[in-house]
C-alpha positions as CSV (number, residue, x, y, z in Angstrom):
1,M,54.1,80.6,85.0
2,V,56.8,79.8,87.5
3,T,58.5,83.0,88.8
4,K,61.5,83.1,91.1
5,L,63.3,86.2,92.5
6,I,67.0,85.5,93.1
7,K,69.5,87.7,94.9
8,S,72.9,87.9,93.1
9,T,75.9,90.1,92.5
10,C,76.8,92.0,89.3
11,P,79.4,90.2,87.2
12,Y,80.8,93.3,85.4
13,C,83.0,95.8,87.4
14,G,84.5,95.3,90.8
15,V,82.0,97.5,92.7
16,G,79.9,94.4,93.6
17,C,76.4,95.8,93.3
18,G,73.6,93.6,94.5
19,L,71.1,92.5,91.9
20,D,67.5,91.1,92.1
21,V,67.1,88.6,89.2
22,M,63.6,87.7,88.1
23,V,63.5,84.2,86.5
24,E,60.3,83.2,84.7
25,N,59.9,79.6,83.4
26,G,63.6,79.0,83.6
27,K,64.6,82.2,81.7
28,V,66.0,85.5,83.0
29,A,63.2,88.0,82.5
30,K,64.4,91.2,84.3
31,I,67.3,92.5,86.5
32,T,67.0,95.3,89.0
33,G,69.2,96.6,91.9
34,S,68.8,95.1,95.3
35,K,67.3,97.9,97.5
36,E,68.7,96.4,100.7
37,H,72.2,95.9,99.4
38,P,74.7,98.2,101.3
39,T,76.7,98.9,98.2
40,N,74.1,100.1,95.6
41,K,70.9,100.4,97.6
42,G,68.8,99.6,94.5
43,D,70.8,101.6,92.1
44,I,72.5,99.9,89.0
45,C,74.2,101.1,85.9
46,L,73.1,100.9,82.3
47,I,74.9,97.7,81.4
48,A,73.7,95.9,84.5
49,E,70.2,96.9,83.7
50,N,70.6,95.2,80.3
51,L,72.4,92.1,81.7
52,H,69.4,89.8,81.3
53,K,69.7,90.2,77.5
54,V,73.1,88.4,77.5
55,F,71.4,85.1,78.0
56,D,69.7,85.1,74.6
57,A,72.4,86.9,72.7
58,E,73.7,85.7,69.3
59,G,76.7,83.5,69.2
60,R,76.3,81.6,72.4
61,L,78.5,78.5,72.6
62,N,76.7,75.3,73.6
63,Q,79.3,72.6,72.9
64,P,83.1,72.4,72.5
65,L,84.9,73.0,69.2
66,I,88.1,71.6,67.7
67,R,89.9,73.0,64.7
68,K,89.9,70.4,61.9
69,N,91.3,71.1,58.5
70,G,91.3,74.8,59.4
71,E,87.7,75.0,60.6
72,L,86.3,74.9,64.1
73,M,84.0,71.9,64.3
74,P,81.6,70.9,67.1
75,V,82.7,67.8,69.1
76,K,81.7,66.0,72.3
77,W,83.3,66.9,75.6
78,Q,85.3,63.7,75.9
79,E,87.0,64.3,72.6
80,A,87.8,68.0,73.4
81,L,89.2,67.1,76.9
82,S,91.2,64.1,75.7
83,Y,92.7,66.0,72.8
84,S,93.6,69.0,74.9
85,A,95.0,67.0,77.8
86,Q,97.1,64.8,75.6
87,K,98.5,67.9,73.7
88,L,99.4,69.6,77.0
89,N,101.0,66.5,78.4
90,D,103.0,66.0,75.3
91,I,104.2,69.6,75.3
92,I,105.2,69.3,79.0
93,R,107.0,66.0,78.4
94,I,109.0,67.4,75.4
95,Y,109.6,71.0,76.4
96,G,109.0,71.1,80.1
97,A,106.4,72.7,82.4
98,N,107.4,76.2,81.6
99,A,106.3,75.8,78.0
100,V,102.7,75.9,79.2
101,A,100.8,79.1,80.2
102,F,97.3,80.1,81.4
103,Y,95.6,83.5,81.1
104,G,92.1,84.2,82.5
105,G,89.7,87.0,83.1
106,A,89.0,88.7,86.4
107,A,85.4,87.7,86.1
108,N,86.3,84.2,87.0
109,L,85.0,83.0,90.3
110,T,87.4,82.8,93.3
111,E,87.0,79.0,93.2
112,E,88.0,78.8,89.6
113,Y,91.2,80.6,89.9
114,Y,92.1,78.6,93.0
115,L,91.7,75.4,91.0
116,M,93.8,76.8,88.1
117,N,96.5,77.9,90.5
118,K,96.7,74.5,92.1
119,L,96.8,72.8,88.6
120,I,99.4,75.1,87.0
121,K,101.7,76.0,89.9
122,G,101.2,73.1,92.3
123,V,100.8,70.1,90.0
124,I,102.2,71.0,86.5
125,G,105.0,73.1,88.0
126,S,104.7,76.2,85.8
127,N,104.3,79.7,87.2
128,N,103.1,81.1,83.9
129,L,99.6,81.8,85.2
130,E,98.2,85.3,84.6
131,C,94.9,87.1,85.0
132,S,93.4,90.2,83.3
133,T,94.0,92.0,86.6
134,R,97.5,92.5,85.2
135,L,95.9,94.9,82.7
136,C,93.7,96.5,85.3
137,M,94.9,96.6,88.9
138,A,98.4,95.2,89.1
139,S,99.8,98.7,89.7
140,S,97.3,99.3,92.5
141,A,98.4,96.1,94.0
142,M,102.1,96.9,93.7
143,G,101.4,100.4,95.1
144,F,99.7,98.9,98.2
145,I,102.5,96.4,98.7
146,S,105.3,99.0,98.5
147,T,103.5,101.6,100.6
148,M,101.6,99.4,103.1
149,G,103.2,96.0,102.9
150,A,100.3,94.1,101.4
151,D,97.9,94.1,98.5
152,A,95.0,95.0,100.8
153,P,92.7,97.9,100.0
154,P,92.1,99.5,103.4
155,A,89.0,101.7,102.9
156,C,85.4,100.8,102.2
157,Y,82.4,102.3,100.4
158,D,80.8,103.6,103.6
159,D,83.7,106.1,103.7
160,I,82.1,108.0,100.9
161,E,79.4,109.4,103.3
162,E,82.1,110.2,105.9
163,A,84.5,112.1,103.6
164,D,84.6,115.9,103.3
165,L,87.1,115.8,100.3
166,F,87.3,113.5,97.3
167,F,90.5,113.3,95.2
168,I,89.6,111.5,92.0
169,A,92.5,110.9,89.6
170,G,92.6,109.2,86.2
171,N,89.1,107.9,86.8
172,N,85.9,109.1,85.0
173,M,83.8,107.7,87.8
174,A,80.5,108.8,86.2
175,V,81.2,106.2,83.4
176,T,83.5,103.6,85.1
177,T,81.6,103.2,88.4
178,P,78.4,105.2,88.1
179,V,76.8,103.8,91.2
180,L,79.6,104.9,93.4
181,F,79.8,108.2,91.5
182,R,76.2,108.9,92.4
183,R,77.1,108.3,96.1
184,V,79.9,110.8,95.7
185,Q,77.5,113.3,94.1
186,A,75.1,112.8,97.1
187,A,77.9,113.4,99.6
188,K,78.8,116.6,97.8
189,R,75.2,117.7,97.8
190,N,74.3,116.6,101.3
191,N,77.5,116.9,103.2
192,K,79.1,119.9,101.3
193,A,82.1,117.7,100.5
194,K,84.6,119.1,98.1
195,V,85.8,117.3,94.9
196,I,89.2,117.5,93.2
197,V,89.4,115.7,89.8
198,V,92.6,115.1,87.9
199,D,91.9,114.2,84.3
200,P,93.3,115.2,80.9
201,R,89.7,115.4,79.6
202,K,86.6,117.3,80.6
203,T,84.2,114.5,81.5
204,P,80.9,114.0,83.3
205,T,83.0,113.5,86.4
206,T,84.8,116.8,86.1
207,K,81.4,118.6,86.0
208,I,81.1,118.1,89.8
209,A,84.7,119.2,90.5
210,D,85.5,122.2,92.7
211,I,88.9,122.0,91.0
212,H,89.6,120.2,87.8
213,L,93.3,119.8,87.0
214,Q,93.4,119.1,83.3
215,I,96.7,117.5,83.5
216,K,99.1,116.6,80.6
217,P,98.8,112.8,80.3
218,G,101.4,110.8,82.1
219,T,102.6,113.6,84.5
220,D,100.8,112.6,87.7
221,V,103.9,111.8,89.6
222,A,105.2,115.3,89.0
223,L,101.8,116.7,90.1
224,N,101.6,114.6,93.3
225,N,105.1,115.5,94.3
226,A,104.3,119.2,93.8
227,I,101.2,118.9,96.0
228,A,103.3,117.2,98.7
229,H,105.9,119.9,98.4
230,V,103.3,122.5,99.1
231,L,101.8,120.5,102.0
232,I,105.2,120.4,103.7
233,R,106.2,124.0,102.7
234,D,103.0,125.5,104.0
235,K,103.1,123.5,107.3
236,F,100.1,121.2,106.9
237,I,102.1,118.3,108.3
238,D,102.1,117.0,111.9
239,E,105.6,115.7,111.8
240,E,105.5,114.0,115.1
241,K,102.4,112.0,114.2
242,I,103.6,111.2,110.7
243,N,106.8,109.8,112.1
244,Y,104.8,107.6,114.4
245,Y,103.1,105.6,111.7
246,T,105.3,106.1,108.6
247,S,108.9,105.8,107.7
248,G,110.8,107.8,105.2
249,Y,109.5,111.3,106.0
250,D,112.8,113.1,106.4
251,D,114.1,111.6,103.1
252,L,110.8,112.6,101.3
253,K,110.9,116.1,102.8
254,S,114.4,116.6,101.3
255,F,113.6,114.9,98.1
256,L,110.5,117.1,97.4
257,K,112.6,120.3,97.4
258,K,113.2,119.7,93.7
259,Y,109.4,119.6,93.0
260,P,108.2,123.1,93.6
261,P,104.8,123.9,91.9
262,E,106.5,126.7,89.9
263,K,108.6,124.1,88.2
264,M,106.0,121.3,87.9
265,A,103.4,123.6,86.4
266,D,105.4,123.6,83.1
267,I,105.6,119.7,83.2
268,T,102.0,119.1,84.1
269,D,100.2,122.0,82.4
270,C,98.5,122.7,85.7
271,S,98.8,126.2,87.0
272,V,100.8,127.1,90.1
273,E,97.6,128.6,91.6
274,D,95.6,125.4,91.1
275,I,98.4,123.1,92.5
276,V,98.6,125.3,95.6
277,Q,94.8,125.5,96.0
278,V,94.6,121.7,95.8
279,A,97.3,121.2,98.4
280,H,95.6,123.6,100.8
281,L,92.2,121.8,100.3
282,I,93.9,118.6,101.2
283,G,95.8,120.1,104.1
284,K,92.6,121.5,105.6
285,S,90.3,118.5,105.0
286,K,89.1,116.4,107.9
287,A,88.8,113.2,105.8
288,M,90.0,112.8,102.3
289,L,89.0,109.7,100.2
290,T,91.1,109.0,97.1
291,F,89.8,107.2,94.0
292,W,91.9,106.4,90.9
293,F,91.7,104.0,88.0
294,Q,93.2,103.3,84.6
295,G,94.4,106.8,84.0
296,Y,96.9,105.9,86.7
297,N,97.4,102.2,86.2
298,H,97.8,102.2,82.4
299,S,101.2,103.8,82.6
300,S,104.9,102.9,82.6
301,Q,105.1,104.9,85.9
302,A,101.9,103.5,87.3
303,T,103.3,102.1,90.6
304,F,105.0,105.5,91.3
305,K,101.7,107.2,90.6
306,N,100.1,105.0,93.2
307,N,102.9,105.6,95.7
308,T,102.9,109.4,95.4
309,L,99.1,109.5,95.7
310,H,99.3,107.4,98.9
311,N,102.0,109.9,100.1
312,L,99.3,112.6,100.1
313,S,97.0,110.6,102.3
314,L,99.8,109.5,104.7
315,L,101.2,113.0,105.0
316,T,97.9,114.5,106.1
317,D,96.6,111.6,108.4
318,N,94.0,110.7,105.8
319,F,94.5,106.9,106.1
320,C,92.6,104.1,107.6
321,R,89.9,106.0,109.5
322,P,86.3,106.8,108.6
323,G,86.1,108.8,105.4
324,A,89.8,108.8,104.8
325,G,92.1,106.6,102.8
326,P,92.7,105.0,99.4
327,L,89.7,103.3,97.8
328,S,90.9,101.4,94.8
329,I,88.0,100.2,92.6
330,T,88.8,97.2,90.4
331,G,87.7,97.0,86.8
332,E,86.3,93.5,86.9
333,A,84.0,91.7,89.2
334,N,86.6,89.5,90.9
335,A,89.9,91.2,90.3
336,L,90.7,91.4,94.0
337,G,89.5,87.8,94.7
338,N,91.7,86.5,91.9
339,R,94.8,88.3,93.2
340,W,94.1,86.9,96.7
341,V,94.0,83.3,95.4
342,G,97.3,83.9,93.6
343,A,96.2,84.6,90.0
344,L,99.4,86.4,88.9
345,S,102.7,84.8,87.9
346,H,104.5,85.9,91.1
347,L,101.8,84.9,93.6
348,L,100.6,82.0,95.6
349,P,97.2,81.6,97.3
350,G,96.5,83.8,100.4
351,L,98.6,86.9,99.6
352,R,101.7,84.8,99.4
353,M,104.7,85.3,97.2
354,L,106.5,82.6,95.1
355,A,109.8,84.1,96.0
356,N,109.2,83.5,99.8
357,S,110.6,80.1,100.7
358,Q,108.5,79.8,103.9
359,Q,105.3,80.6,102.0
360,R,106.1,78.1,99.3
361,Q,106.6,75.5,102.1
362,E,103.2,76.4,103.6
363,I,101.4,75.9,100.3
364,A,103.3,72.7,99.5
365,E,102.4,71.2,102.8
366,F,98.7,72.2,102.4
367,W,98.5,70.7,98.9
368,Q,100.5,67.7,100.1
369,I,103.1,68.0,97.3
370,P,106.9,68.2,97.4
371,V,108.0,71.8,97.8
372,E,110.2,71.3,94.8
373,N,107.1,71.1,92.7
374,I,106.6,74.9,93.2
375,N,109.1,76.8,91.2
376,P,110.6,79.7,93.2
377,V,111.1,81.8,90.1
378,P,108.1,83.9,89.2
379,G,106.5,83.0,85.9
380,K,106.0,85.2,82.8
381,T,103.5,88.1,82.9
382,I,101.0,88.1,80.0
383,L,103.0,90.3,77.7
384,D,106.1,88.2,78.4
385,I,103.9,85.1,77.6
386,I,103.2,86.6,74.2
387,N,106.9,87.3,73.8
388,G,107.5,83.6,74.7
389,L,105.1,82.5,72.0
390,H,107.1,84.5,69.5
391,S,110.4,83.1,70.7
392,G,109.1,79.5,71.0
393,E,109.6,79.3,74.8
394,I,105.8,79.1,75.3
395,K,104.1,76.3,73.2
396,A,100.6,76.2,74.8
397,L,98.3,78.9,76.1
398,W,95.0,78.2,77.8
399,V,92.7,81.2,77.9
400,A,89.5,81.4,80.0
401,T,87.0,84.3,80.3
402,A,89.4,86.7,78.6
403,N,90.0,88.0,75.1
404,P,93.7,88.8,74.8
405,A,93.6,89.1,71.0
406,A,91.6,92.3,71.5
407,S,92.5,93.4,75.1
408,L,96.3,93.4,74.9
409,P,98.4,96.2,73.4
410,N,99.9,96.1,70.0
411,T,97.3,93.8,68.4
412,E,99.2,92.7,65.3
413,W,102.1,91.5,67.6
414,V,99.7,89.7,69.9
415,E,97.8,88.0,67.0
416,T,101.1,86.8,65.5
417,G,102.2,85.4,68.8
418,L,98.9,83.6,69.4
419,Q,99.1,82.0,65.9
420,K,102.5,80.5,66.8
421,A,101.1,78.5,69.7
422,E,101.2,74.7,69.2
423,L,98.0,74.7,71.3
424,L,95.7,77.6,71.9
425,I,92.6,76.8,74.1
426,A,89.9,79.4,74.4
427,Q,87.3,78.8,77.2
428,E,84.4,81.1,76.3
429,I,80.7,81.7,76.4
430,F,80.5,83.3,72.9
431,H,82.0,82.7,69.5
432,P,83.3,84.5,67.6
433,T,85.6,86.6,69.8
434,E,89.0,87.8,68.5
435,T,90.6,85.0,70.5
436,T,88.3,82.1,69.7
437,M,88.8,83.0,66.0
438,L,92.5,81.9,66.5
439,A,91.9,79.0,68.8
440,D,92.7,75.3,68.2
441,V,90.2,74.3,70.8
442,V,87.2,76.1,72.2
443,F,85.6,75.0,75.5
444,A,82.0,76.1,75.8
445,A,81.6,77.6,79.2
446,A,78.7,78.6,81.5
447,Q,78.4,82.2,82.4
448,W,77.3,84.1,85.5
449,G,73.9,82.9,86.6
450,E,74.6,79.4,85.1
451,K,77.1,78.4,87.8
452,T,77.7,79.0,91.6
453,G,80.7,80.6,93.3
454,T,82.0,83.7,95.0
455,F,83.3,87.2,94.0
456,I,85.3,89.5,96.2
457,S,84.4,93.2,95.6
458,S,86.7,96.2,95.8
459,D,86.0,96.8,99.4
460,R,86.8,93.2,100.3
461,R,83.2,91.9,100.4
462,V,82.8,88.2,99.7
463,Q,79.5,87.5,97.9
464,L,77.9,84.4,96.7
465,V,76.6,84.3,93.1
466,E,74.3,81.2,92.7
467,Q,73.2,79.4,89.6
468,F,69.6,80.3,88.7
469,V,69.3,79.0,85.1
470,D,70.8,76.1,83.2
471,P,73.7,76.7,80.8
472,P,72.8,76.2,77.1
473,G,73.2,72.8,75.5
474,F,76.4,71.1,76.8
475,A,78.2,74.2,78.1
476,K,79.9,73.6,81.5
477,P,80.9,75.8,84.4
478,D,84.6,76.9,84.2
479,Y,85.4,75.1,87.5
480,E,84.1,71.8,86.2
481,I,86.1,72.2,82.9
482,I,89.2,72.8,85.0
483,W,88.9,69.8,87.3
484,L,87.9,67.6,84.3
485,M,91.0,68.7,82.4
486,A,93.1,68.1,85.5
487,R,91.8,64.6,85.9
488,E,92.2,63.9,82.1
489,M,95.9,64.9,82.5
490,G,96.3,62.3,85.3
491,F,95.7,64.4,88.4
492,E,92.6,62.7,89.8
493,K,93.9,62.6,93.4
494,E,94.6,66.3,93.5
495,F,91.3,67.3,92.0
496,P,88.5,65.2,93.7
497,F,86.0,68.1,93.7
498,N,82.4,67.7,92.7
499,T,81.0,71.1,93.7
500,P,82.3,74.7,93.9
501,E,81.5,74.7,97.6
502,E,84.1,72.0,98.2
503,V,86.6,74.1,96.4
504,F,85.7,77.2,98.6
505,E,86.1,75.1,101.8
506,E,89.6,74.1,100.7
507,W,90.5,77.7,99.7
508,K,89.4,79.2,103.0
509,K,91.6,76.9,105.0
510,I,94.6,78.2,103.2
511,S,93.6,81.8,104.0
512,K,93.8,81.2,107.7
513,G,95.6,84.0,109.5
514,R,96.0,86.1,106.4
515,I,94.4,89.5,105.6
516,C,92.0,87.5,103.3
517,D,91.1,85.1,106.1
518,S,87.7,83.6,105.1
519,N,87.3,80.9,107.7
520,G,84.3,82.6,109.2
521,I,82.5,82.4,105.9
522,S,80.4,79.6,104.4
523,Y,78.0,79.4,101.4
524,E,75.2,79.0,103.9
525,R,76.2,82.1,105.8
526,L,76.5,84.1,102.6
527,R,73.0,83.1,101.6
528,K,71.7,85.0,104.6
529,T,73.7,88.2,104.0
530,Y,74.7,90.7,101.4
531,G,78.3,89.6,101.7
532,I,81.0,89.8,104.4
533,Q,84.1,92.0,104.3
534,L,87.4,90.3,104.8
535,P,89.2,89.4,107.0
536,C,86.5,87.3,108.7
537,P,88.4,84.7,110.8
538,D,85.5,82.8,112.5
539,A,81.8,82.3,112.4
540,N,81.1,84.8,115.1
541,H,83.1,87.6,113.3
542,Q,81.0,90.2,111.5
543,G,83.7,91.0,109.0
544,T,86.1,93.9,108.8
545,K,85.0,97.3,107.5
546,R,88.4,99.0,107.4
547,L,92.0,97.7,107.5
548,F,94.9,99.0,109.6
549,A,92.8,101.2,111.8
550,D,95.4,100.8,114.5
551,L,98.0,102.2,112.0
552,N,100.0,99.0,112.3
553,F,101.0,98.0,108.8
554,P,102.4,94.6,107.6
555,R,105.9,95.9,107.0
556,A,109.0,95.0,108.9
557,D,108.9,98.2,111.0
558,G,105.1,98.2,111.3
559,R,104.8,101.5,109.6
560,A,103.6,102.6,106.2
561,A,106.3,103.9,103.7
562,L,106.5,107.4,102.5
563,L,108.3,106.8,99.2
564,S,110.4,109.3,97.2
565,R,109.5,108.7,93.6
566,D,111.0,110.7,90.7
567,Y,108.9,111.7,87.7
568,I,110.0,110.0,84.5
569,E,108.7,110.8,81.1
570,P,106.4,108.3,79.4
571,S,108.1,105.8,77.0
572,E,106.9,107.7,74.0
573,I,107.1,111.4,73.5
574,T,105.4,113.4,70.7
575,N,107.5,114.6,67.9
576,N,107.1,115.9,64.3
577,E,106.3,112.5,63.0
578,F,103.8,111.6,65.8
579,P,102.6,115.0,67.1
580,F,99.5,113.8,69.0
581,N,99.0,111.7,72.1
582,L,96.3,109.0,72.0
583,N,94.2,108.5,75.1
584,S,91.7,105.7,75.3
585,G,89.0,104.7,77.8
586,K,85.6,103.1,78.5
587,S,82.2,104.1,77.3
588,A,79.0,103.9,79.5
589,T,77.4,101.4,77.1
590,H,80.2,98.8,76.7
591,F,82.4,96.6,78.8
592,N,86.0,95.7,77.9
593,T,86.1,94.0,74.4
594,R,82.3,93.9,73.9
595,T,82.1,90.1,74.2
596,R,78.8,90.5,76.0
597,T,77.6,94.1,75.6
598,G,78.3,94.2,71.8
599,R,75.7,91.5,71.4
600,I,73.0,93.5,73.2
601,K,71.3,95.6,70.5
602,D,69.9,98.2,72.9
603,L,73.5,98.9,74.2
604,N,75.3,98.5,70.9
605,D,72.9,100.9,69.1
606,L,73.9,103.6,71.6
607,A,77.6,103.3,70.7
608,P,78.0,101.1,67.6
609,E,81.5,102.3,66.5
610,A,84.6,104.0,67.7
611,I,84.7,107.8,67.5
612,A,87.9,110.0,67.7
613,H,87.5,113.2,69.8
614,L,89.7,116.0,68.7
615,H,90.4,119.6,69.9
616,K,88.9,122.1,67.5
617,E,92.3,123.8,66.7
618,D,93.8,120.4,65.8
619,A,90.9,119.6,63.6
620,Q,91.1,122.9,61.8
621,S,94.9,122.5,61.2
622,L,94.2,119.2,59.6
623,S,91.1,120.3,57.7
624,I,89.0,117.7,59.5
625,N,85.2,118.2,60.1
626,N,82.8,116.4,62.3
627,S,82.1,112.8,61.0
628,D,85.0,112.8,58.6
629,E,86.8,109.5,58.5
630,I,90.4,109.9,59.8
631,V,93.4,107.6,59.9
632,I,95.2,107.5,63.3
633,S,98.6,105.8,63.1
634,S,101.3,104.8,65.6
635,R,104.6,103.0,65.3
636,R,102.6,99.7,65.5
637,G,99.6,100.1,63.4
638,N,96.6,102.3,62.4
639,I,92.9,102.6,62.7
640,T,90.2,104.4,60.7
641,V,87.4,106.0,62.6
642,K,85.1,109.0,62.4
643,A,86.1,112.3,63.9
644,K,84.2,114.4,66.5
645,I,85.4,117.9,67.2
646,S,85.2,118.2,71.0
647,G,85.6,120.9,73.7
648,T,86.6,118.2,76.2
649,I,90.1,117.4,74.8
650,R,93.4,119.1,75.4
651,K,95.1,120.5,72.3
652,G,97.5,117.8,71.1
653,D,95.4,114.9,72.5
654,V,93.0,112.6,70.8
655,Y,90.6,110.3,72.6
656,V,89.0,107.0,71.4
657,D,87.0,104.4,73.3
658,F,88.9,101.1,73.4
659,H,86.2,98.5,72.9
660,Y,85.9,97.9,69.2
661,G,87.6,94.7,68.0
662,K,87.0,93.0,64.7
663,A,84.8,90.1,65.9
664,L,81.6,92.1,66.1
665,W,80.6,94.0,63.0
666,V,83.0,97.0,62.8
667,G,85.9,95.4,60.8
668,D,89.5,95.3,61.9
669,K,90.3,99.0,61.9
670,Q,88.7,100.5,65.0
671,L,90.5,98.8,67.9
672,T,92.8,101.2,69.7
673,N,95.1,98.4,70.8
674,R,96.3,98.2,67.1
675,L,98.1,101.5,68.1
676,S,98.9,101.0,71.8
677,N,102.4,100.3,73.1
678,N,103.4,97.0,74.6
679,V,105.7,98.5,77.2
680,Y,104.9,98.2,80.9
681,D,105.6,99.5,84.4
682,M,108.8,97.8,85.6
683,Y,107.4,97.0,89.0
684,S,103.7,96.0,88.3
685,K,104.3,94.8,84.7
686,Q,101.0,96.6,83.7
687,P,101.0,97.9,80.1
688,E,101.1,101.6,79.2
689,F,97.7,101.7,77.3
690,K,97.2,105.4,78.1
691,I,100.3,106.9,76.5
692,C,100.7,106.4,72.7
693,V,102.0,108.9,70.2
694,V,100.2,109.0,66.9
695,N,99.7,111.0,63.8
696,I,96.3,111.9,62.3
697,K,95.3,112.5,58.7
698,K,92.0,112.6,56.8
699,A,91.2,109.3,55.2
700,D,91.3,109.0,51.4
701,N,87.9,108.7,50.0
């Protein structure tokens, strides 16, 4: 028996845990946490512990498919590439470059999104390139840009052990990021740190809270403004110091007069006493670390939630020093890396903006293309791409490492749009998924462990994930599929790459002088470390633990912005027809749309179907008992799931895990996105998954 132990990085969430992978006779036998890794120190979550089982899971793609006479049929790579390239070229010739769009997952490698950016924005000339980070972290990014001047998370994981106060909002960390949560638990136990949790539900995370604010969903801006009001009123602010490194304080001070806790208590359902106590805890803390997640970002006011949370840190000097600052954890392994190489429709590689003429010129010169090739108008976001499929503006959509038919809001609307595409390409590791079931072409892709490249974790750590087993059959790495497609479309000169390392070397040159500067990093250096935090400008640089420690921010005046943000009601409000609010979230046993975890029996058996959690008084009023089947309906659709009477839910709310699409064994009536609203935050364009008014009735037997 030939046994190898490979060091790698987890491909699920954005924490970036180190993994030790045991490979026996060319097969993955076991995965454990890397004890020396600074992020997880040997700890891993349940789904990472079961990751090795993905390699033998049912439905693995091993060759491309093309739809012929209504059926997806296996074909050779040359046929799949030639057919797809010709169709794309024909669509571009007839309708123009803006008729083409790409959408990918944030588990794509940095190298892969760099290639796709170059192909779509630099060569084809369309800016309709999007990433699933639009559904996850776009609001965090826009919050950082508007407050600090750059999408650059400033804090790091080591701040957990330095903090004396944790403010956790809209984030059930015990489930979403259990490894970091256990570090928070240890800090509370060992360092006597205090914990504030803001969440509409009682969760495993709220169990460790010193104060749990069981907020009315969608009212976080009102709450944050009330806390800031108390901080100023009760003189916890060093105004001279605040004015040194921030702008907008006087305006904010005046603005917050209309947000007293006595008034905001009615809006948020948080008591005046709790709001004041939270403010005083923040005001007295020596180092406050803030965590937030989709409870903030899945909102039509998500950017404002981020801004008002940052206000609390800035007002109290809890920014950019050990233990203090905002720590935004991304939901997928490379969400930050994909943003930094430009994987949204308004971005260019290296934290550059399409709308900035100088930055377009920089990229054009680097790529050796006419600057006119880069359209200065941002492309369509993913929901606008679906709108474009409905209207006929978008004719072709290429999807890779994502499952939009299940992950986007308003499922019926999404499916209808995808079916209108003249060409739908799905680049996947499994079939069926909700998206491959609709595709005209399916490219069989290699997954994590079957290819080599880099991830960038939530605390800016670049890590190398190397191939340790062969992909099945004729499946290919995503980066190879992209450069082969580019060459087939006629762009051989622009895509001469033969290895992902060559792509990384090109990418890092374009990052020079930026916050994401990677010029001190090479694959060889990464092989000798557990990752390097950006920026890392040269080979002698050890990486950057925290950003903006000098309180000099990348804004015109060099200061962070204190932003006056009004609370606005969610886009849907309960009424007699729809008296309940639906909240959705992640379970501990599944990831996103279950493309991988749903195929692992040990995980799926723990949570095989969606369950609706109801308050006991709501259940009584509807004559609903535990395990009854209920129908939950919104303005867009309905689902049928079993009920669970719960003491964790606010009266008037209902909670359902979001994972359960129709591709894997549960039918087509358990996916919460059949109900969710396809509106979005006007600044980040991130959908409002968390607020959806519904009615509930007992299912007819």
